[in-house]
C-alpha positions as CSV (number, residue, x, y, z in Angstrom):
1,M,-21.6,1.3,29.9
2,P,-17.9,1.3,28.8
3,R,-17.0,3.0,25.6
4,S,-16.9,0.8,22.6
5,T,-13.2,1.5,21.7
6,A,-11.9,-2.0,21.1
7,A,-9.4,-4.2,19.3
8,R,-11.2,-7.0,17.5
9,I,-9.0,-10.1,17.2
10,D,-9.7,-12.5,14.4
11,L,-8.1,-15.8,15.6
12,E,-9.1,-17.6,12.4
13,A,-7.0,-15.1,10.4
14,L,-4.1,-15.8,12.8
15,G,-4.3,-19.5,12.0
16,R,-4.3,-18.9,8.3
17,N,-1.3,-16.6,8.5
18,Y,0.5,-19.3,10.5
19,Q,-0.3,-21.8,7.7
20,A,1.0,-19.3,5.2
21,A,4.3,-19.2,7.1
22,C,4.4,-23.0,7.0
23,R,4.0,-23.0,3.3
24,L,6.8,-20.5,2.8
25,A,9.0,-22.3,5.2
26,G,9.3,-25.3,2.9
27,G,10.9,-28.2,4.9
28,A,11.5,-26.2,8.0
29,Q,9.3,-26.6,11.1
30,V,7.7,-23.4,12.3
31,M,7.7,-22.1,15.8
32,A,5.2,-19.3,16.5
33,V,6.6,-16.1,18.1
34,V,4.1,-14.8,20.6
35,K,6.3,-12.4,22.6
36,A,5.2,-9.0,23.8
37,N,1.8,-10.2,24.8
38,G,1.3,-11.9,21.4
39,Y,2.4,-8.7,19.6
40,G,-0.3,-6.9,21.5
41,H,-3.1,-9.4,20.7
42,G,-3.0,-11.3,24.0
43,I,-0.5,-14.1,24.6
44,G,-3.0,-16.5,26.2
45,P,-5.7,-16.3,23.5
46,V,-3.2,-16.2,20.7
47,A,-1.3,-19.3,21.9
48,S,-4.5,-21.1,22.6
49,A,-5.8,-20.4,19.2
50,L,-2.6,-21.8,17.6
51,N,-2.4,-24.8,20.0
52,R,-3.4,-27.5,17.5
53,L,-1.2,-26.1,14.7
54,V,2.1,-25.2,16.5
55,P,4.8,-27.6,17.6
56,K,6.7,-25.0,19.5
57,F,6.3,-21.4,20.7
58,A,8.9,-18.7,21.1
59,V,8.9,-15.8,23.5
60,A,11.4,-13.2,24.8
61,C,11.6,-14.0,28.4
62,L,10.6,-16.4,31.2
63,E,7.4,-14.7,32.4
64,E,6.0,-14.9,28.8
65,A,6.7,-18.7,28.8
66,V,5.0,-19.0,32.1
67,A,1.9,-17.3,30.7
68,I,1.7,-20.0,28.0
69,R,1.8,-22.7,30.7
70,E,-0.8,-20.9,32.7
71,S,-3.0,-21.1,29.5
72,G,-2.8,-24.9,29.8
73,L,-0.5,-25.4,26.8
74,Q,2.3,-28.0,26.8
75,Q,4.4,-27.3,23.7
76,P,8.1,-26.5,24.2
77,V,8.7,-22.8,24.5
78,V,11.9,-21.1,23.3
79,L,13.2,-18.2,25.3
80,L,14.8,-16.0,22.6
81,Q,16.6,-13.8,25.2
82,G,17.6,-16.7,27.4
83,V,17.4,-16.3,31.2
84,H,18.3,-13.4,33.3
85,A,19.3,-15.2,36.5
86,G,20.9,-18.6,37.2
87,P,18.0,-20.2,39.1
88,D,15.8,-19.6,36.1
89,L,17.6,-22.5,34.3
90,A,16.1,-25.0,36.7
91,E,12.6,-23.6,36.1
92,C,13.3,-24.0,32.4
93,G,14.2,-27.6,32.9
94,Q,11.0,-28.3,35.0
95,H,8.7,-26.7,32.4
96,D,10.2,-27.7,29.1
97,F,11.4,-24.1,28.3
98,E,14.3,-23.9,25.9
99,P,16.5,-20.9,26.6
100,V,18.8,-19.4,24.0
101,L,22.2,-18.9,25.6
102,H,24.2,-16.0,24.3
103,S,26.8,-15.0,26.9
104,V,29.6,-16.3,29.1
105,Q,27.6,-15.4,32.2
106,Q,24.8,-17.7,31.0
107,L,27.3,-20.5,30.4
108,E,28.5,-20.0,34.0
109,W,24.9,-20.3,35.3
110,L,24.5,-23.5,33.2
111,E,27.7,-25.0,34.8
112,R,26.2,-24.3,38.3
113,S,22.7,-25.5,37.6
114,D,21.5,-28.7,39.2
115,Q,18.9,-29.2,36.4
116,Q,20.0,-28.4,32.9
117,P,17.2,-27.7,30.4
118,A,17.4,-28.3,26.7
119,Y,18.8,-25.2,25.2
120,W,20.1,-23.4,22.1
121,L,23.2,-21.3,21.4
122,K,23.1,-17.9,19.7
123,V,25.7,-17.1,17.1
124,N,26.4,-13.5,16.3
125,S,26.5,-13.5,12.5
126,G,26.7,-9.8,12.1
127,M,23.8,-8.1,13.9
128,N,26.0,-7.5,16.9
129,R,23.4,-7.5,19.6
130,L,23.6,-10.9,21.3
131,G,25.4,-14.1,20.7
132,F,28.8,-15.7,20.5
133,H,31.2,-14.6,17.8
134,P,32.0,-17.4,15.3
135,D,35.6,-17.4,16.5
136,E,34.4,-18.2,20.0
137,L,32.1,-21.0,19.1
138,A,34.7,-23.9,19.2
139,G,35.8,-22.8,22.6
140,V,32.2,-22.6,23.8
141,M,31.5,-26.1,22.5
142,A,34.6,-27.5,24.2
143,R,33.5,-25.9,27.4
144,L,30.0,-27.5,27.1
145,G,31.6,-30.8,26.2
146,A,33.7,-30.8,29.4
147,L,30.6,-30.0,31.4
148,G,28.7,-32.9,29.7
149,A,26.1,-30.4,28.5
150,T,26.2,-31.0,24.8
151,E,23.6,-33.7,25.0
152,R,21.0,-31.1,25.9
153,L,22.1,-28.7,23.2
154,L,19.4,-28.6,20.5
155,G,21.2,-26.3,18.0
156,F,22.2,-22.9,16.9
157,V,20.2,-19.7,16.2
158,T,21.1,-16.3,14.7
159,H,19.1,-13.2,13.8
160,F,19.1,-11.1,10.6
161,A,19.6,-7.4,10.7
162,C,18.4,-6.4,7.2
163,A,16.1,-9.2,6.0
164,D,13.3,-6.7,5.6
165,D,15.3,-4.9,2.9
166,A,15.0,-6.8,-0.4
167,E,17.9,-4.9,-1.9
168,S,20.3,-5.7,1.0
169,T,23.0,-8.3,0.6
170,M,23.6,-8.5,4.3
171,T,21.2,-11.4,4.9
172,A,23.1,-13.6,2.4
173,E,26.4,-12.6,4.1
174,Q,25.0,-13.4,7.6
175,T,23.7,-16.8,6.3
176,S,27.2,-17.6,5.0
177,V,28.8,-16.7,8.3
178,F,26.3,-18.7,10.2
179,E,26.8,-21.8,8.0
180,R,30.5,-21.7,8.2
181,A,30.5,-21.2,12.0
182,T,28.1,-24.1,12.7
183,A,29.5,-26.5,10.0
184,P,31.6,-28.6,12.5
185,W,28.4,-29.8,14.2
186,P,26.0,-30.8,11.4
187,E,24.0,-33.0,13.7
188,L,22.6,-30.0,15.5
189,M,19.6,-28.0,14.4
190,K,19.7,-24.5,12.9
191,S,17.2,-21.6,13.1
192,V,17.6,-18.3,11.3
193,A,14.4,-17.2,9.8
194,N,12.4,-14.2,11.1
195,S,9.2,-13.3,9.3
196,A,11.1,-11.3,6.6
197,A,13.3,-14.3,5.7
198,H,10.2,-16.2,4.6
199,F,9.7,-13.8,1.7
200,R,13.3,-13.8,0.5
201,V,13.6,-16.0,-2.6
202,G,16.2,-18.6,-2.2
203,Q,16.9,-17.9,1.4
204,P,17.7,-21.1,3.4
205,L,15.4,-21.5,6.4
206,F,17.2,-24.6,7.8
207,D,15.4,-26.6,10.5
208,W,13.2,-24.1,12.4
209,S,11.7,-20.8,11.3
210,R,10.5,-18.1,13.7
211,P,7.7,-16.0,12.2
212,G,6.4,-13.2,14.3
213,I,4.8,-10.1,12.8
214,M,3.6,-12.0,9.8
215,L,1.3,-14.1,12.0
216,Y,-0.6,-11.0,12.9
217,G,-0.9,-9.7,9.4
218,G,1.8,-7.0,9.6
219,S,4.4,-6.7,6.9
220,P,8.0,-7.6,7.7
221,M,9.2,-6.1,4.3
222,I,10.1,-2.5,3.6
223,G,7.7,-0.9,1.2
224,K,5.1,-3.7,1.4
225,T,1.9,-4.0,3.5
226,G,0.6,-7.3,5.0
227,P,-2.1,-7.6,2.3
228,D,0.6,-7.1,-0.4
229,L,2.2,-10.2,0.9
230,G,-1.0,-12.2,1.1
231,L,-1.4,-11.9,4.9
232,E,-4.7,-11.2,6.7
233,P,-5.1,-8.5,9.3
234,V,-5.7,-10.1,12.7
235,M,-6.4,-6.9,14.7
236,S,-9.1,-4.4,13.8
237,L,-8.7,-1.3,16.0
238,E,-12.1,0.4,16.2
239,A,-13.6,3.4,18.1
240,P,-16.9,5.2,18.0
241,L,-17.6,8.5,16.3
242,I,-18.7,10.6,19.2
243,S,-19.3,14.0,17.6
244,T,-19.7,15.7,14.2
245,R,-19.7,19.3,13.2
246,V,-18.9,21.6,10.3
247,V,-15.6,23.4,10.5
248,R,-15.8,26.6,8.6
249,A,-13.2,27.7,6.1
250,G,-10.3,29.4,8.0
251,E,-11.1,27.6,11.3
252,S,-8.6,25.2,12.9
253,V,-8.9,21.8,14.7
254,G,-7.1,20.5,17.7
255,Y,-4.0,21.3,19.7
256,G,-1.5,23.7,18.1
257,A,-4.1,24.7,15.5
258,G,-2.0,22.7,13.1
259,W,-4.8,22.0,10.6
260,V,-6.9,24.8,9.1
261,A,-9.9,24.1,6.9
262,D,-9.5,25.6,3.4
263,R,-13.3,25.1,2.8
264,D,-16.3,24.2,5.0
265,T,-15.5,20.7,6.1
266,R,-17.7,18.2,8.0
267,M,-15.5,16.6,10.6
268,G,-15.9,14.0,13.3
269,M,-14.3,13.2,16.7
270,V,-13.3,9.6,17.4
271,A,-12.9,8.2,20.9
272,I,-9.3,7.0,20.7
273,G,-6.0,8.7,21.2
274,Y,-2.4,8.1,22.2
275,G,-3.6,7.1,25.7
276,D,-4.9,4.0,23.9
277,G,-1.8,3.4,22.0
278,Y,-2.8,5.1,18.8
279,P,0.4,6.9,17.5
280,R,0.5,10.6,18.4
281,H,2.7,11.3,15.3
282,A,0.0,10.0,12.9
283,G,-0.9,13.4,11.4
284,T,-3.2,14.8,8.8
285,N,-3.9,12.5,5.9
286,T,-3.3,9.3,7.9
287,P,-6.0,6.9,6.6
288,A,-8.9,5.5,8.6
289,A,-12.3,4.1,7.5
290,I,-15.9,4.3,8.4
291,N,-18.6,2.0,7.1
292,G,-16.0,0.6,4.7
293,Q,-15.2,4.0,3.2
294,R,-11.7,5.3,3.6
295,I,-11.4,8.7,5.3
296,R,-8.4,10.7,6.7
297,L,-7.2,12.1,10.0
298,I,-6.9,15.9,10.4
299,G,-4.9,17.8,13.0
300,R,-3.1,16.4,16.0
301,V,-3.9,13.2,17.8
302,S,-4.9,13.9,21.4
303,M,-4.6,11.6,24.4
304,D,-8.3,10.5,24.2
305,M,-9.6,11.5,20.8
306,L,-8.7,12.4,17.3
307,A,-10.4,14.2,14.4
308,V,-11.4,12.8,11.0
309,D,-12.5,14.5,7.8
310,L,-15.9,13.1,6.9
311,T,-16.1,14.6,3.4
312,E,-15.8,11.1,1.8
313,A,-18.3,9.6,4.2
314,P,-21.3,11.9,4.1
315,E,-23.7,9.3,5.6
316,A,-21.5,8.9,8.7
317,R,-23.3,9.6,12.0
318,E,-22.5,9.7,15.7
319,G,-22.2,6.2,17.1
320,D,-20.8,4.7,13.9
321,S,-17.6,2.7,14.3
322,V,-14.4,4.0,12.9
323,E,-11.7,1.6,11.8
324,L,-8.3,3.0,12.7
325,W,-6.6,-0.1,11.1
326,G,-7.9,-3.5,10.1
327,K,-9.4,-4.9,6.9
328,T,-9.9,-1.6,5.1
329,V,-6.8,0.2,6.3
330,S,-3.6,-1.7,6.8
331,V,-1.8,-1.2,10.1
332,D,1.3,-0.9,7.9
333,E,-0.2,2.2,6.2
334,V,-0.8,3.9,9.5
335,A,2.7,3.0,10.7
336,A,4.2,4.6,7.6
337,C,2.3,7.8,8.2
338,A,3.5,7.8,11.8
339,G,7.1,7.2,10.9
340,T,7.3,3.8,12.6
341,I,6.5,0.1,11.9
342,S,3.4,-2.1,12.5
343,Y,5.3,-4.0,15.3
344,E,5.3,-0.8,17.5
345,L,1.6,0.0,16.8
346,L,0.3,-3.5,17.6
347,T,2.4,-4.0,20.7
348,G,1.6,-0.5,21.9
349,I,-2.2,-0.8,22.3
350,T,-2.8,-0.2,26.0
351,S,-4.9,-2.0,28.5
352,R,-7.6,0.7,28.2
353,V,-8.6,-0.9,24.9
354,T,-10.8,-4.0,25.2
355,R,-9.7,-7.0,23.2
356,L,-12.6,-8.9,21.7
357,Y,-11.9,-12.3,20.3
358,R,-13.5,-14.1,17.4
């Protein structure tokens, strides 16, 4: 029998989070971002569950778009990172993939491509990762016009650097830069909104929004958890309690003897560790839950197991299921304790953990 460590995926909660994104998007249409294996939830099952709701998907790269087609889904798929080789443009044209072009090299590939797909242009409004500078945009559009490629151009996208920070003014500044840069072509669509932008009061979302982490119940906002924002957790990470014992006052637990009991403490070992994707840097006092009761981690996380303090759960027994994150403990809480974000935790769950779909 395999161990019962598993990620339980609630696909109905996924659908409700998507519908919440639609409500927050106002008049904008909503493409579902399912990159990084559906944020660790499984790209095929996630996309299939959203099939009847979603007019368009978004992924990072070509192989993720192909995975959606292999699941039997026919919606257009936006490639947010564009293509990585010239011949990939022809494949995009054949399969209704919409690459986002962000570099001169990609424009050169487009010029040489026998089959041009529908595509988007990325504008660098201030994040300074990818995209054409606003001063370059007129030249890029003239080049595309000479090529006869503007008929396949769907619109412009940009990405926000600080939308997660409610106190930052940078999102408004980037929006203004983007609006000015794209104003000469009002007939083309615009897409700016990551998950965080949906929660910024007064933020224009234009024609297409692109929610990602919020679909999976994680928070895109600094200082907030998913439930704080009305989102439902989609993944419950669970593992069995495989041993219990009493650690006497003065005894330590785990590698480095980093936690020492200040009193006799009933503790349990849980069959999950950083080899499963649970964060090694989630230390003592990181929350977990057993039988609906919140408990805490103690000591260092090992590759295959971790220790919990069972003081608050005296009825817990070997074989009980421990929730590492899910409905009782938000993944955002665990991420904060580990000094990271829920995106990393969800996408980091390894193949050793079975995904079970509801």
